[in-house]
VODRENMI-170033 format. One record per residue (C-alpha): residue number from 1; residue in one letter; x, y, z. Coordinates in steps of 0.1 Angstrom, whole numbers, plus 5000, padded with zeros to 4 digits. Example, Ala and Ser with C-alpha at 12.3 -4.5 7.8 and 13.67 -1.06 7.14 Angstrom:
BEGIN
k|r|u|v|w
1|a|5123|4955|5078
2|s|5137|4989|5071
***
This chain:
BEGIN
k|r|u|v|w
1|m|5453|7815|7240
2|s|5427|7800|7216
3|s|5405|7790|7247
4|s|5408|7821|7267
5|t|5394|7838|7236
6|s|5367|7813|7236
7|d|5360|7819|7274
8|i|5361|7857|7268
9|q|5332|7850|7239
10|d|5313|7829|7261
11|k|5310|7856|7286
12|v|5302|7880|7260
13|r|5277|7860|7251
14|a|5259|7851|7281
15|n|5259|7886|7293
16|l|5242|7893|7262
17|f|5219|7866|7265
18|v|5213|7880|7305
19|s|5211|7913|7293
20|i|5183|7908|7263
21|r|5163|7882|7285
22|r|5159|7912|7314
23|k|5147|7940|7287
24|k|5123|7913|7273
25|e|5112|7908|7311
26|k|5111|7950|7317
27|l|5090|7951|7282
28|e|5065|7931|7286
29|t|5066|7941|7327
30|c|5057|7976|7311
31|s|5027|7961|7283
32|l|5016|7946|7310
33|e|5015|7975|7329
34|r|5000|7996|7303
35|k|4974|7970|7291
36|t|4961|7972|7327
37|e|4963|8009|7331
38|k|4946|8012|7295
39|k|4919|7983|7308
40|a|4910|8007|7339
41|t|4907|8034|7318
42|d|4881|8016|7294
43|d|4864|8006|7325
44|n|4865|8045|7339
45|y|4854|8063|7304
46|f|4825|8031|7300
47|t|4809|8031|7338
48|l|4807|8072|7335
49|r|4794|8065|7298
50|r|4768|8045|7315
51|q|4762|8067|7340
52|r|4756|8095|7316
53|w|4746|8079|7287
54|g|4726|8047|7291
55|s|4734|8012|7296
56|d|4768|7995|7290
57|p|4767|7974|7256
58|r|4787|7951|7273
59|l|4768|7944|7307
60|q|4752|7911|7301
61|t|4725|7907|7319
62|c|4696|7885|7321
63|r|4674|7916|7308
64|g|4703|7929|7288
65|k|4704|7899|7272
66|l|4670|7892|7262
67|q|4668|7929|7252
68|n|4699|7917|7227
69|r|4677|7887|7214
70|r|4648|7911|7210
71|s|4671|7933|7188
72|k|4682|7906|7166
73|l|4648|7890|7161
74|n|4634|7927|7149
75|q|4656|7927|7123
76|e|4657|7896|7116
77|i|4619|7897|7110
78|n|4623|7929|7092
79|k|4646|7914|7066
80|e|4618|7885|7058
81|l|4589|7913|7054
82|m|4611|7930|7030
83|l|4622|7897|7012
84|r|4583|7886|7011
85|a|4575|7924|6998
86|g|4598|7916|6968
87|a|4588|7880|6963
88|q|4553|7893|6962
89|n|4558|7919|6937
90|l|4579|7900|6919
91|f|4547|7872|6920
92|n|4521|7898|6909
93|a|4543|7908|6879
94|t|4554|7882|6862
95|n|4531|7863|6833
96|n|4562|7834|6834
97|k|4538|7802|6850
98|r|4573|7786|6860
99|m|4586|7816|6872
100|k|4555|7821|6893
101|e|4556|7788|6915
102|q|4592|7795|6922
103|v|4577|7825|6936
104|a|4548|7812|6953
105|l|4575|7782|6965
106|e|4593|7809|6979
107|l|4566|7832|6996
108|q|4556|7796|7019
109|f|4596|7796|7025
110|v|4593|7832|7038
111|n|4561|7827|7051
112|s|4570|7800|7076
113|n|4605|7815|7083
114|l|4583|7845|7093
115|q|4561|7824|7116
116|l|4592|7808|7134
117|l|4603|7844|7145
118|k|4568|7859|7157
119|e|4566|7828|7179
120|q|4606|7833|7189
121|l|4593|7864|7201
122|t|4561|7858|7213
123|e|4583|7835|7240
124|l|4607|7862|7245
125|n|4579|7885|7258
126|s|4563|7856|7280
127|s|4598|7856|7297
128|v|4583|7878|7327
129|e|4605|7860|7354
130|i|4637|7874|7342
131|y|4618|7911|7351
132|q|4614|7899|7387
133|g|4628|7910|7420
134|t|4646|7889|7439
135|g|4623|7886|7467
136|s|4588|7880|7442
137|k|4599|7841|7437
138|s|4569|7833|7462
139|s|4544|7855|7446
140|i|4524|7856|7407
141|p|4549|7868|7383
142|m|4541|7906|7372
143|i|4535|7917|7335
144|p|4558|7939|7320
145|l|4563|7954|7287
146|g|4598|7950|7268
147|l|4611|7983|7252
148|k|4606|7991|7214
149|e|4637|7990|7192
150|t|4649|8018|7172
151|k|4676|8021|7142
152|e|4703|8046|7145
153|i|4701|8075|7125
154|n|4729|8097|7108
155|l|4716|8131|7116
156|r|4748|8154|7110
157|e|4744|8158|7072
158|p|4708|8170|7070
159|f|4711|8191|7104
160|k|4741|8206|7090
161|d|4725|8215|7052
162|f|4696|8228|7066
163|i|4715|8250|7096
164|l|4733|8263|7062
165|e|4702|8270|7041
166|h|4675|8281|7067
167|y|4697|8299|7090
168|s|4731|8312|7074
169|e|4754|8303|7093
170|e|4785|8282|7094
171|p|4769|8246|7103
172|d|4806|8234|7113
173|k|4803|8255|7145
174|y|4774|8232|7155
175|d|4797|8194|7150
176|e|4795|8196|7191
177|a|4759|8200|7194
178|i|4747|8172|7170
179|s|4771|8150|7182
180|e|4756|8152|7215
181|f|4721|8150|7206
182|m|4733|8117|7185
183|d|4752|8105|7213
184|l|4718|8115|7238
185|r|4696|8096|7208
186|g|4720|8065|7207
187|a|4718|8063|7249
188|m|4686|8062|7253
189|r|4682|8033|7233
190|t|4696|8009|7262
191|p|4684|8030|7296
192|e|4692|8016|7327
193|r|4665|7996|7346
194|d|4662|8024|7372
195|e|4656|8064|7380
196|s|4690|8069|7360
197|g|4674|8053|7323
198|v|4639|8069|7332
199|a|4654|8105|7337
200|l|4675|8096|7305
201|l|4641|8091|7284
202|f|4630|8121|7297
203|e|4659|8144|7289
204|y|4656|8130|7254
205|f|4619|8132|7251
206|n|4626|8170|7263
207|q|4652|8173|7242
208|l|4630|8170|7211
209|y|4608|8192|7215
210|f|4633|8219|7206
211|i|4649|8197|7177
212|d|4613|8196|7162
213|r|4608|8236|7161
214|r|4643|8243|7150
215|f|4649|8215|7123
216|f|4613|8204|7113
217|p|4594|8234|7087
218|p|4562|8220|7082
219|d|4562|8226|7044
220|r|4588|8197|7038
221|s|4612|8173|7050
222|l|4647|8168|7052
223|g|4648|8134|7044
224|i|4649|8117|7081
225|y|4630|8090|7085
226|f|4626|8073|7127
227|e|4621|8036|7122
228|w|4610|8021|7150
229|y|4601|7981|7156
230|d|4563|7970|7176
231|s|4576|7959|7212
232|l|4554|7931|7208
233|t|4554|7916|7172
234|g|4590|7932|7157
235|t|4572|7948|7127
236|p|4583|7981|7118
237|s|4571|8014|7114
238|c|4587|8044|7103
239|q|4574|8082|7100
240|r|4591|8119|7090
241|t|4573|8134|7120
242|v|4589|8138|7154
243|a|4553|8134|7173
244|f|4560|8095|7156
245|e|4595|8096|7177
246|k|4580|8114|7207
247|a|4552|8086|7215
248|c|4577|8057|7211
249|v|4600|8070|7236
250|l|4571|8079|7257
251|f|4560|8041|7253
252|n|4595|8035|7258
253|l|4590|8051|7298
254|g|4559|8034|7301
255|a|4570|7999|7299
256|l|4608|8007|7317
257|y|4578|8020|7348
258|t|4566|7983|7340
259|q|4593|7964|7347
260|l|4607|7987|7371
261|g|4573|7978|7390
262|a|4580|7942|7385
263|r|4622|7938|7398
264|h|4610|7957|7430
265|d|4606|7931|7466
266|r|4572|7926|7470
267|t|4582|7905|7504
268|s|4584|7943|7523
269|a|4562|7971|7525
270|a|4582|8001|7512
271|g|4593|7976|7479
272|l|4552|7971|7473
273|d|4550|8009|7477
274|a|4577|8015|7449
275|a|4561|7989|7426
276|v|4524|8008|7430
277|n|4541|8039|7424
278|n|4556|8029|7394
279|f|4531|8011|7379
280|l|4505|8038|7385
281|r|4532|8060|7365
282|a|4530|8033|7333
283|a|4493|8041|7335
284|g|4496|8072|7333
285|m|4519|8074|7307
286|f|4497|8055|7285
287|r|4469|8075|7295
288|y|4485|8103|7284
289|l|4496|8086|7248
290|h|4464|8071|7242
291|d|4451|8110|7246
292|t|4477|8124|7229
293|f|4485|8105|7199
294|t|4463|8095|7174
295|n|4463|8073|7141
296|a|4498|8059|7153
297|p|4512|8032|7123
298|s|4523|8012|7150
299|k|4503|7986|7169
300|d|4512|7988|7204
301|l|4503|8024|7202
302|s|4469|8019|7192
303|p|4444|8031|7213
304|e|4429|8000|7219
305|v|4461|7982|7232
306|l|4466|8015|7256
307|d|4436|8007|7269
308|m|4444|7975|7274
309|l|4478|7983|7289
310|i|4462|8009|7312
311|h|4435|7984|7331
312|l|4466|7957|7335
313|m|4485|7984|7353
314|l|4459|7994|7376
315|a|4450|7955|7384
316|q|4486|7951|7387
317|a|4492|7981|7411
318|r|4456|7969|7429
319|e|4475|7933|7431
320|c|4506|7950|7450
321|l|4484|7972|7475
322|h|4466|7933|7484
323|e|4500|7920|7491
324|k|4510|7947|7515
325|a|4479|7942|7533
326|l|4486|7906|7541
327|l|4515|7916|7554
328|g|4517|7909|7593
329|h|4477|7916|7592
330|s|4459|7906|7626
331|e|4437|7875|7627
332|d|4408|7894|7637
333|l|4369|7894|7621
334|e|4367|7923|7609
335|t|4399|7924|7589
336|v|4397|7892|7574
337|v|4362|7899|7559
338|e|4380|7931|7549
339|l|4410|7913|7535
340|s|4386|7886|7519
341|q|4368|7918|7497
342|e|4401|7934|7491
343|a|4412|7900|7468
344|a|4375|7904|7453
345|q|4384|7936|7445
346|v|4418|7927|7427
347|a|4396|7899|7411
348|h|4371|7922|7395
349|e|4399|7944|7378
350|y|4413|7915|7368
351|s|4385|7905|7354
352|q|4379|7937|7337
353|v|4410|7934|7316
354|l|4400|7898|7307
355|k|4373|7917|7286
356|t|4396|7943|7273
357|i|4426|7917|7262
358|s|4396|7892|7249
359|g|4384|7916|7223
360|a|4389|7911|7187
361|s|4414|7942|7179
362|v|4437|7928|7208
363|k|4432|7888|7219
364|d|4457|7881|7183
365|y|4481|7912|7189
366|v|4493|7902|7228
367|p|4511|7872|7234
368|a|4489|7841|7245
369|s|4504|7836|7281
370|w|4492|7874|7293
371|i|4455|7861|7282
372|s|4464|7831|7303
373|m|4479|7847|7327
374|v|4454|7875|7334
375|h|4424|7844|7332
376|i|4445|7824|7364
377|k|4448|7860|7386
378|a|4416|7867|7379
379|e|4400|7830|7393
380|y|4432|7831|7415
381|y|4418|7863|7437
382|r|4382|7850|7432
383|g|4394|7817|7450
384|r|4411|7837|7479
385|a|4383|7858|7485
386|h|4359|7833|7490
387|y|4389|7815|7510
388|r|4397|7843|7535
389|m|4355|7844|7542
390|a|4354|7808|7542
391|e|4381|7816|7570
392|a|4358|7838|7592
393|l|4330|7814|7593
394|l|4346|7786|7601
395|t|4379|7789|7622
396|l|4375|7823|7639
397|p|4364|7818|7674
398|i|4333|7842|7680
399|d|4311|7847|7708
400|e|4276|7862|7715
401|r|4291|7894|7719
402|d|4307|7892|7681
403|q|4279|7874|7667
404|e|4256|7908|7655
405|q|4292|7919|7646
406|l|4299|7890|7627
407|s|4263|7893|7605
408|i|4265|7931|7599
409|r|4301|7926|7582
410|v|4287|7894|7562
411|q|4258|7910|7555
412|n|4274|7938|7539
413|a|4303|7919|7520
414|l|4281|7891|7504
415|q|4259|7896|7473
416|f|4229|7879|7472
417|v|4216|7873|7437
418|h|4177|7865|7436
419|l|4175|7837|7408
420|p|4143|7819|7397
421|p|4132|7793|7420
422|v|4140|7764|7395
423|s|4174|7770|7390
424|n|4180|7789|7420
425|t|4212|7774|7437
426|t|4226|7800|7454
427|l|4226|7802|7492
428|e|4199|7828|7506
429|i|4215|7832|7544
430|s|4215|7867|7543
431|v|4224|7868|7581
432|p|4238|7841|7597
433|t|4222|7836|7632
434|n|4238|7803|7648
435|h|4264|7778|7644
436|q|4250|7757|7617
437|e|4242|7782|7594
438|r|4277|7798|7602
439|t|4294|7761|7589
440|l|4267|7761|7560
441|l|4277|7790|7547
442|g|4316|7788|7553
443|l|4316|7751|7533
444|a|4300|7766|7507
445|h|4328|7797|7502
446|c|4354|7770|7511
447|r|4339|7743|7484
448|e|4337|7775|7459
449|s|4376|7784|7468
450|v|4386|7747|7460
451|l|4369|7750|7423
452|v|4379|7779|7416
453|h|4416|7775|7422
454|e|4413|7740|7404
455|e|4403|7761|7373
456|a|4433|7785|7381
457|m|4457|7754|7377
458|r|4438|7738|7349
459|q|4442|7776|7328
460|q|4479|7775|7339
461|r|4482|7735|7327
462|m|4463|7746|7295
463|c|4495|7776|7287
464|r|4525|7757|7275
465|d|4543|7788|7286
466|l|4530|7794|7318
467|k|4532|7755|7328
468|k|4571|7760|7331
469|k|4569|7790|7355
470|s|4578|7772|7392
471|a|4570|7802|7411
472|l|4534|7804|7399
473|t|4530|7771|7405
474|e|4542|7770|7440
475|v|4514|7798|7444
476|l|4483|7781|7428
477|h|4492|7747|7447
478|f|4498|7766|7482
479|g|4463|7784|7478
480|h|4442|7752|7467
481|e|4458|7730|7495
482|a|4451|7755|7516
483|a|4413|7755|7507
484|v|4411|7716|7506
485|h|4424|7710|7539
486|l|4400|7736|7554
487|l|4373|7715|7539
488|d|4387|7684|7549
489|l|4383|7695|7586
490|y|4344|7691|7576
491|e|4346|7662|7560
492|e|4323|7642|7582
493|e|4300|7667|7587
494|e|4263|7661|7571
495|d|4260|7694|7559
496|l|4289|7694|7533
497|l|4263|7670|7513
498|n|4241|7699|7509
499|v|4259|7725|7503
500|w|4246|7751|7475
501|d|4266|7781|7457
502|p|4275|7805|7478
503|p|4264|7842|7472
504|p|4295|7866|7454
505|i|4318|7885|7480
506|a|4313|7927|7471
507|s|4345|7939|7460
508|a|4353|7968|7482
509|t|4384|7985|7491
510|k|4397|8017|7512
511|i|4425|8030|7488
512|q|4412|8040|7460
513|l|4438|8043|7428
514|s|4444|8073|7404
515|l|4470|8076|7375
516|t|4501|8094|7378
517|a|4502|8120|7351
518|p|4539|8126|7335
519|d|4557|8153|7350
520|f|4576|8167|7322
521|s|4589|8197|7340
522|q|4611|8177|7364
523|h|4634|8168|7340
524|r|4643|8203|7326
525|v|4667|8204|7294
526|e|4690|8232|7280
527|d|4685|8236|7243
528|v|4720|8219|7228
529|f|4713|8242|7198
530|k|4706|8275|7216
531|l|4734|8294|7199
532|l|4707|8293|7167
533|g|4688|8321|7192
534|p|4653|8322|7208
535|v|4637|8288|7195
536|a|4602|8314|7195
537|v|4619|8333|7163
538|f|4647|8311|7153
539|s|4625|8281|7145
540|a|4622|8260|7109
541|k|4584|8271|7104
542|h|4597|8313|7103
543|q|4617|8326|7076
544|w|4643|8358|7072
545|s|4662|8371|7048
546|a|4699|8358|7049
547|p|4724|8382|7073
548|r|4735|8412|7060
549|p|4758|8434|7078
550|i|4757|8473|7081
551|s|4781|8495|7089
552|i|4773|8532|7097
553|t|4799|8559|7102
554|r|4786|8594|7116
555|t|4802|8626|7129
556|v|4801|8639|7166
557|t|4769|8660|7156
558|q|4751|8631|7137
559|g|4732|8605|7157
560|f|4727|8565|7135
561|g|4689|8577|7133
562|f|4671|8545|7144
563|s|4656|8533|7177
564|v|4653|8497|7191
565|r|4630|8476|7213
566|g|4629|8444|7234
567|d|4654|8418|7240
568|a|4666|8386|7225
569|p|4665|8397|7202
570|v|4666|8430|7196
571|v|4642|8446|7174
572|i|4647|8478|7152
573|a|4618|8496|7161
574|g|4619|8525|7138
575|v|4640|8541|7115
576|d|4645|8579|7111
577|r|4635|8596|7077
578|g|4669|8605|7060
579|s|4690|8595|7082
580|l|4722|8573|7083
581|a|4710|8543|7094
582|e|4684|8548|7062
583|r|4710|8550|7041
584|a|4726|8521|7053
585|g|4697|8498|7045
586|v|4684|8493|7078
587|n|4649|8488|7081
588|e|4618|8488|7105
589|g|4609|8456|7121
590|d|4647|8444|7116
591|l|4661|8417|7142
592|v|4697|8430|7153
593|v|4718|8395|7153
594|c|4751|8408|7156
595|i|4770|8437|7166
596|g|4803|8438|7156
597|n|4817|8400|7161
598|r|4795|8399|7190
599|d|4762|8378|7185
600|v|4734|8393|7205
601|k|4708|8373|7199
602|w|4703|8362|7231
603|m|4713|8395|7245
604|p|4685|8415|7268
605|h|4678|8453|7260
606|d|4705|8468|7282
607|e|4735|8453|7271
608|v|4722|8454|7233
609|v|4722|8493|7243
610|g|4755|8493|7260
611|l|4774|8480|7230
612|i|4757|8505|7204
613|r|4770|8535|7227
614|d|4806|8518|7232
615|a|4810|8511|7190
616|g|4816|8551|7189
617|n|4808|8568|7160
618|m|4813|8537|7138
619|l|4786|8510|7138
620|s|4789|8474|7130
621|l|4753|8456|7130
622|t|4745|8424|7112
623|l|4704|8419|7106
624|v|4680|8396|7092
625|t|4646|8411|7079
626|p|4622|8385|7089
627|c|4599|8377|7063
628|d|4565|8362|7080
629|k|4547|8398|7078
630|t|4518|8387|7097
631|y|4541|8379|7126
632|y|4566|8404|7130
633|k|4547|8431|7119
634|l|4549|8460|7147
635|p|4513|8480|7151
636|k|4518|8516|7156
637|s|4517|8531|7194
638|k|4513|8560|7211
639|s|4538|8592|7202
640|l|4568|8600|7222
641|k|4553|8630|7229
642|d|4518|8615|7241
643|i|4538|8589|7261
644|s|4559|8609|7282
645|p|4565|8650|7275
646|h|4595|8653|7293
647|s|4622|8628|7272
648|t|4652|8643|7260
649|t|4685|8640|7237
650|s|4715|8636|7238
651|s|4736|8652|7212
652|s|4769|8638|7220
653|s|4761|8606|7222
654|g|4733|8604|7199
655|i|4710|8582|7224
656|s|4680|8596|7235
657|s|4658|8573|7257
658|s|4617|8578|7273
659|s|4601|8567|7302
660|s|4572|8546|7286
661|n|4560|8511|7285
662|g|4585|8484|7274
663|s|4622|8489|7270
664|s|4630|8515|7238
665|s|4664|8534|7230
666|h|4669|8560|7197
667|f|4697|8565|7183
668|g|4697|8599|7166
669|s|4707|8633|7164
670|v|4670|8649|7158
671|n|4656|8663|7191
672|s|4617|8646|7196
673|s|4599|8679|7194
674|s|4613|8684|7155
675|l|4600|8648|7147
676|s|4566|8645|7130
677|t|4538|8621|7144
678|k|4545|8592|7117
679|d|4581|8596|7127
680|k|4574|8598|7163
681|d|4550|8567|7159
682|k|4580|8545|7140
683|r|4599|8553|7175
684|n|4574|8540|7197
685|s|4563|8509|7178
686|w|4556|8482|7196
687|n|4577|8456|7197
688|p|4561|8417|7201
689|f|4597|8401|7213
690|k|4594|8423|7244
691|r|4600|8410|7283
692|s|4608|8436|7302
693|t|4582|8464|7313
694|s|4609|8491|7323
695|r|4621|8516|7298
696|d|4656|8524|7297
697|k|4670|8558|7304
698|l|4702|8561|7288
699|k|4725|8591|7299
700|s|4756|8600|7280
***
């Protein structure tokens, strides 16, 4: 019996164990399903948020990692600058010799750290290959700009305090609007590198127009500071004005356009057209900044740097046009000479950039690799121009019929420099008339091409950052080897020993570039704080009294005794003397903000009149009185009798109307013929907020 009991107990334990194990497996399965669903939901959430609110912070692209490193370096530089400022203040304040020695040692340590951090930031700014497109590995890299970084700002408390103080409204009602704007600002710090990122920055910039007028009065500060880091040095700049915020956003728009221009495929005509478009838009953005914003605290917003960036973007756009001309070009004489002049035009524009970037105020600011890259491009394209001219003179077959055409083309393409006879080493063959002259002129251009390419390669070797760029090395070596190969074909020519310097090639182009100015109207936005009322009236620079409730009760034979005019918002245009409205406290020039419980700040004239008419014999208004009398002053106009002698009065509803210019409605039982001229003027006074020119005819 004991054995049977033990068997039963064993079976119960086994069944219990199986049951527990099944439940555990079921729980694990349910938990895994929940995690999978949660991960899918989170992924969908972040995908939607990224599409609307900017890039996903978890997205670890090369450009994203680069921007994250730049952000961390900016914070470390800011920390070291604060430490240096504190140590400098302590050094100036103390008289203790031992303390001064310790602080001086600390200052040396901090300055050393700052130098290392700035070198790391310079190396990041030199990482141009990360921004290049996949099809641009066989081309010289373009120079893009990194985005400016900014700190998060808590706008909730300052905005809510200002809404309560200035607008006399319940601030909690605007929590959603404040959150939406703060989310928008957080998203524009990490825009996508595509058209959605451009649209996001434009949206935030346009929204700043409303924020500036709503919350930033000209006479005081809300304690809101906009802090941005310099794009190249990481030095922080801080200002209270929205203009600084706007300038930094526009700079990031220009920088984003440079990144988009660099990432396009430069092996296709469509990709090159897109790159040209983006570089021209970047140049137009920097030009707008240069002409609009002055006295910027940040070096990257200074006129000298912006002017350099404009020339750089135009040169890069010209370079892309030259690369497009090289796609599938024919090897006829006219085309090759045109390509030579186009290359000379690119070299000329990069030479202009080199002069600008080598200026005293810019040279020590931009990365040294940028100056070297511009110098290399100027030399490289000058070498390509000489190579194309040599190719036209030495390799293309020319018969007697093409000889005249060649002479004209070469004569137009070459600039002859007349030097003194003693120092004149320039070959002066204005029109090559025979094979020997063509050969001599072609060899001069070919040898010059070799020398200029060697100078470009030397500039690359001298730059610590650029000598590691394999794509740049390949392009320079290819151009140099092509020129050397062409020169080697004539190594046995006697003329090669007596080659002089070739005349310069005249830069020319068929396409003229023009800046693309920013078009803010393409990205219209709706004011997130629209509930505050029309921004032309309810703004931070205007003052008005606290909203006051007005209740008017009338009898059947009485009118309210006031007239309204305009819309969005409707204004009290006149108040009858001794009327119910006057006794209730209604004043001429008051703004109607509520009727009953309905907000009417945005309502047109007709709807406001309809609400007053539907109120019956008891009317509840909420009014505010403007404090800026010069802005809200209502000048006198013609009397009702002079404007419309056929006006009527409805004694049953207390609403009269007339057909004069401008919407105007009178709510009273006094006949217009019994009014004095002064009262008629009040009823017909002009309203500065009038939008419609039609008068309402209200019938009882």
